[in-house]
C-alpha positions as CSV (number, residue, x, y, z in Angstrom):
1,X,-13.0,34.7,12.2
2,X,-13.6,31.1,12.0
3,X,-14.1,31.0,8.1
4,X,-10.8,32.6,7.7
5,X,-8.3,30.2,9.9
6,X,-10.2,27.3,8.2
7,X,-9.5,28.8,4.9
8,X,-5.7,29.4,6.2
9,X,-5.2,26.5,7.6
10,X,-6.2,24.5,4.2
11,X,-3.7,27.0,2.2
12,X,-1.1,25.7,4.6
13,X,-2.0,22.2,4.2
14,X,-2.3,22.8,0.8
15,X,0.7,24.6,-0.1
16,X,3.0,22.1,2.0
17,X,2.5,19.0,-0.5
18,X,0.5,17.0,1.7
19,X,-2.8,16.9,-0.4
20,X,-0.9,16.4,-3.5
21,X,0.5,13.9,-2.1
22,X,-2.7,12.2,-0.6
23,X,-3.9,12.6,-4.6
24,X,-0.7,11.3,-5.7
25,X,-1.2,8.1,-3.8
26,X,-4.8,8.0,-4.2
27,X,-4.0,7.6,-8.7
28,X,-1.3,5.3,-8.0
29,X,-3.4,3.0,-5.6
30,X,-6.2,3.1,-8.0
31,X,-3.9,2.5,-10.9
32,X,-2.2,-0.4,-8.3
33,X,-5.3,-2.2,-8.2
34,X,-5.9,-2.5,-11.9
35,X,-2.4,-4.5,-12.2
36,X,-3.2,-6.6,-9.3
37,X,-6.7,-7.4,-10.6
38,X,-5.0,-8.7,-14.1
39,X,-2.1,-10.0,-12.5
40,X,-4.4,-12.4,-9.7
41,X,-6.8,-13.5,-12.6
42,X,-4.6,-13.8,-15.8
43,X,-1.5,-14.9,-13.9
44,X,-2.2,-17.1,-10.6
45,X,-6.1,-18.1,-10.8
46,X,-5.2,-20.2,-14.3
47,X,-2.7,-22.2,-12.0
48,X,-4.9,-22.8,-9.6
49,X,-7.8,-23.6,-11.8
50,X,-5.9,-26.4,-13.1
51,X,-4.6,-27.6,-9.9
52,X,-8.1,-28.1,-8.8
53,X,-9.0,-29.9,-11.9
54,X,-10.4,-27.1,-13.8
55,X,-12.8,-25.7,-11.5
56,X,-13.3,-21.8,-11.9
57,X,-13.5,-20.1,-8.6
58,X,-15.3,-17.1,-9.7
59,X,-17.9,-18.7,-9.9
60,X,-17.9,-21.1,-6.9
61,X,-20.5,-20.7,-4.7
62,X,-22.8,-22.3,-1.7
63,X,-26.0,-22.4,-2.9
64,X,-28.7,-21.7,0.4
65,X,-31.7,-21.8,-1.6
66,X,-32.5,-22.8,-5.3
67,X,-34.0,-20.5,-7.0
68,X,-37.8,-21.2,-7.3
69,X,-39.5,-21.4,-11.5
70,X,-42.8,-21.5,-12.4
71,X,-44.0,-22.2,-15.9
72,X,-40.5,-21.7,-16.9
73,X,-40.0,-18.2,-15.4
74,X,-38.1,-17.3,-12.4
75,X,-40.2,-16.5,-9.7
76,X,-37.6,-16.2,-6.9
77,X,-33.8,-16.0,-6.6
78,X,-31.3,-18.1,-5.9
79,X,-29.9,-17.5,-2.8
80,X,-25.8,-18.2,-2.3
81,X,-22.4,-17.5,-1.0
82,X,-20.1,-16.8,-3.2
83,X,-16.7,-18.1,-1.6
84,X,-14.8,-17.7,-5.1
85,X,-14.7,-14.5,-5.1
86,X,-13.5,-14.3,-1.8
87,X,-11.0,-16.3,-2.6
88,X,-9.9,-14.1,-5.3
89,X,-10.0,-11.2,-3.0
90,X,-7.6,-13.2,-0.6
91,X,-5.3,-13.9,-3.4
92,X,-5.5,-10.4,-4.4
93,X,-4.7,-9.2,-0.6
94,X,-2.1,-11.1,-0.5
95,X,0.2,-10.0,-3.8
96,X,-0.6,-5.9,-2.5
97,X,0.9,-7.1,0.9
98,X,4.0,-9.2,-0.8
99,X,4.7,-5.5,-2.7
100,X,3.9,-2.7,-0.5
101,X,6.4,-4.8,2.2
102,X,8.7,-4.9,-0.8
103,X,8.6,-1.5,-1.9
104,X,8.6,0.1,1.8
105,X,11.6,-2.2,2.0
106,X,13.8,-1.2,-0.6
107,X,12.0,2.9,0.2
108,X,13.9,2.4,3.9
109,X,17.2,0.6,2.9
110,X,17.2,3.8,0.2
111,X,16.5,6.0,3.0
112,X,19.0,4.6,5.9
113,X,21.8,5.2,2.8
114,X,20.9,8.5,2.6
115,X,20.5,9.3,6.2
116,X,24.2,7.6,6.7
117,X,26.6,10.7,6.9
118,X,29.5,8.6,6.0
119,X,27.9,7.1,3.1
120,X,29.9,8.6,0.5
121,X,27.8,6.7,-2.6
122,X,24.4,8.9,-1.4
123,X,24.0,12.4,-0.8
124,X,23.0,13.1,2.3
125,X,20.7,15.5,3.3
126,X,21.7,18.6,4.8
127,X,19.5,18.5,8.4
128,X,21.1,14.7,8.5
129,X,24.9,16.3,7.9
130,X,24.3,19.5,10.3
131,X,22.9,17.1,13.2
132,X,26.1,14.7,12.4
133,X,28.2,17.6,12.9
134,X,26.7,18.8,16.0
135,X,26.8,15.1,17.1
136,X,30.6,15.8,16.5
137,X,31.1,18.9,18.2
138,X,29.4,17.8,21.5
139,X,31.7,14.7,21.7
140,X,34.9,17.2,20.9
141,X,33.3,19.3,24.1
142,X,32.9,16.4,26.1
143,X,36.0,15.4,25.7
144,X,37.1,18.6,26.9
145,X,35.2,19.3,29.2
146,X,36.4,15.6,30.8
147,X,40.0,16.8,30.5
148,X,39.4,19.9,32.5
């Protein structure tokens, strides 16, 4: 009984497209990560390196304890904190945040145009048209009721 309900709920979830939407989002997100990674490493970090007199940020670190060597063989690894990688991660985040903001802003603007029943340039979804008609009818009904 419980298993049948679980299978039914999963089928409903998958058929409605939510699962496909999530999969598409994950795939696009992974591809977008590669684009942002290339942008940061190839476009943004080189000028930052020039501005900081040739410092390669990826290799910047604070050494807490240097490596120890005995007879030329490393006996203990260096203990360090790589702050350059953190700086690159913040640049990545900043680029992603700006890009997502721009995309969401664009999508909201397109949605507002599509949801406006008086806008003739964009086809309005049927449910919005119906709601607009119902609103008009309710206004007319209220006018008639006021005049009685």
